[in-house]
C-alpha positions as CSV (number, residue, x, y, z in Angstrom):
1,X,13.6,14.3,42.6
2,X,10.8,13.1,40.2
3,X,9.0,9.9,39.8
4,X,11.4,7.0,39.2
5,X,10.1,3.8,37.7
6,X,12.1,0.7,37.5
7,X,11.5,-3.0,36.4
8,X,12.1,-6.0,38.5
9,X,11.6,-9.5,37.4
10,X,10.4,-12.5,39.4
11,X,13.2,-15.0,39.9
12,X,11.0,-17.6,41.8
13,X,7.6,-18.5,42.7
14,X,5.7,-19.8,45.9
15,X,4.6,-23.5,45.2
16,X,2.0,-24.9,47.6
17,X,1.3,-23.7,51.0
18,X,-1.7,-21.5,51.4
19,X,-3.9,-20.7,48.6
20,X,-5.5,-17.7,50.0
21,X,-4.2,-14.7,51.8
22,X,-5.4,-14.2,55.4
23,X,-4.5,-12.1,58.5
24,X,-3.5,-14.9,60.8
25,X,-2.6,-18.5,61.3
26,X,0.5,-18.8,59.1
27,X,2.3,-21.2,61.6
28,X,3.6,-24.4,60.3
29,X,2.7,-23.4,56.8
30,X,5.0,-25.1,54.3
31,X,5.6,-24.2,50.8
32,X,8.6,-24.4,48.2
33,X,10.3,-21.4,46.8
34,X,11.0,-22.4,43.3
35,X,13.6,-20.6,41.5
36,X,12.5,-20.9,37.9
37,X,14.3,-18.1,36.2
38,X,16.4,-20.0,33.5
39,X,19.4,-17.9,34.2
40,X,20.0,-19.8,37.5
41,X,21.5,-23.2,38.1
42,X,21.9,-25.1,41.0
43,X,25.0,-23.4,41.8
44,X,23.0,-20.3,42.9
45,X,21.9,-22.1,46.1
46,X,25.1,-23.5,46.9
47,X,25.8,-23.1,50.8
48,X,22.2,-21.9,51.4
49,X,21.7,-25.3,53.3
50,X,24.0,-23.9,56.0
51,X,21.4,-21.2,57.0
52,X,18.4,-21.7,59.1
53,X,16.3,-18.8,57.9
54,X,15.7,-16.8,54.7
55,X,14.5,-13.2,54.1
56,X,12.2,-13.2,51.0
57,X,11.1,-10.2,49.1
58,X,7.8,-10.7,47.1
59,X,5.2,-9.0,45.4
60,X,1.4,-9.0,46.7
61,X,0.3,-10.2,43.2
62,X,-3.5,-10.5,44.2
63,X,-3.9,-6.8,45.8
64,X,-6.4,-4.7,44.1
65,X,-4.4,-1.8,42.5
66,X,-7.3,0.6,43.7
67,X,-6.9,-0.6,47.2
68,X,-4.1,1.6,48.2
69,X,-4.1,3.4,51.6
70,X,-1.2,6.1,51.4
71,X,-2.6,8.0,54.5
72,X,-3.3,7.1,58.0
73,X,-5.9,4.4,58.9
74,X,-6.6,1.8,61.8
75,X,-4.8,-1.3,61.5
76,X,-7.3,-4.1,60.5
77,X,-10.0,-1.2,60.7
78,X,-10.1,-1.9,64.5
79,X,-11.4,1.0,66.4
80,X,-9.4,0.1,69.5
81,X,-6.2,0.8,67.7
82,X,-4.8,4.2,66.8
83,X,-4.6,5.6,63.1
84,X,-1.2,4.7,61.7
85,X,0.3,6.2,58.4
86,X,1.0,3.9,55.5
87,X,4.7,3.3,56.6
88,X,3.6,2.3,60.1
89,X,1.8,-0.8,58.4
90,X,3.3,-4.0,56.9
91,X,0.4,-5.0,54.8
92,X,-0.2,-5.2,51.1
93,X,-1.8,-1.8,50.5
94,X,1.3,0.0,49.5
95,X,2.4,1.8,46.4
96,X,4.7,-1.0,45.0
97,X,2.9,-4.0,46.7
98,X,6.1,-5.5,48.1
99,X,6.2,-7.6,51.0
100,X,9.1,-9.0,53.0
101,X,9.0,-12.2,55.0
102,X,11.5,-14.1,57.2
103,X,11.0,-18.0,57.2
104,X,12.6,-21.0,58.1
105,X,14.8,-22.9,55.5
106,X,14.0,-26.6,55.9
107,X,15.7,-28.1,52.9
108,X,17.5,-27.1,49.6
109,X,16.9,-29.4,46.8
110,X,18.5,-27.9,43.6
111,X,16.5,-24.7,42.9
112,X,13.6,-25.8,45.3
113,X,13.7,-24.3,48.6
114,X,11.5,-26.0,51.1
115,X,10.4,-23.4,53.7
116,X,8.0,-23.0,56.8
117,X,6.2,-19.9,58.0
118,X,6.4,-18.0,54.9
119,X,3.4,-15.6,54.8
120,X,3.0,-15.7,51.0
121,X,0.5,-17.7,49.1
122,X,0.9,-20.3,46.1
123,X,1.8,-18.6,42.9
124,X,3.4,-15.4,44.7
125,X,6.1,-14.0,42.6
126,X,9.4,-13.9,44.7
127,X,11.6,-10.8,43.7
128,X,14.8,-11.7,45.8
129,X,16.0,-14.3,48.3
130,X,18.6,-13.6,51.0
131,X,19.9,-15.7,53.7
132,X,19.3,-14.4,57.2
133,X,22.4,-13.1,58.9
134,X,22.0,-12.5,62.7
135,X,24.4,-9.6,62.4
136,X,21.9,-7.8,60.0
137,X,19.0,-8.0,62.7
138,X,18.2,-4.9,64.8
139,X,20.9,-3.2,66.6
140,X,20.2,-1.7,69.9
141,X,17.0,-1.7,72.0
142,X,13.9,-2.3,70.2
143,X,10.4,-0.7,71.0
144,X,7.0,-0.5,69.4
145,X,3.4,0.3,70.5
146,X,1.3,-2.3,72.0
147,X,-1.2,-2.6,69.0
148,X,1.1,-4.7,66.8
149,X,1.6,-7.1,69.6
150,X,-2.2,-7.6,70.0
151,X,-2.7,-7.6,66.4
152,X,-0.3,-10.2,65.7
153,X,-1.1,-12.6,68.5
154,X,-2.2,-15.3,66.1
155,X,-0.2,-14.4,63.2
156,X,2.2,-17.4,63.6
157,X,-0.3,-19.5,65.5
158,X,-0.9,-23.1,63.7
159,X,-3.0,-22.9,60.5
160,X,-6.6,-24.0,60.8
161,X,-8.9,-24.8,57.8
162,X,-11.3,-22.0,58.7
163,X,-9.4,-19.3,60.5
């Protein structure tokens, strides 16, 4: 199989919340996912208010295209953590600059989705929005190395002006 290219379009953008990406302190961050593609009407969000959480696919739009790390490297360049390949990370240094976030849905106001704990910044293009179904979560026992737990200790800690 050769290289495949495809086009995706933003159907929404993040409005408000954080203005700059940071590694930690996303807890309590509130924003609006504004569905701004003119093909959608408020019918597109009908029934969404019955869900507590959303899964959001977005593009890391501020990533430097030259800042790709397709091989192994230490998470956050911390020498205490092992080198991990690109698919062992969840950061923006990826070929397609795609992010996935699960956030709390607070309110649905037409095409404005009010959310909390979305780790995307103001202006982020949103490529897809899905309600979180508990049945789609991990099945079976889960395991991971210790470094993600150490690294993400403050990820959803309350936001501070100067993290």
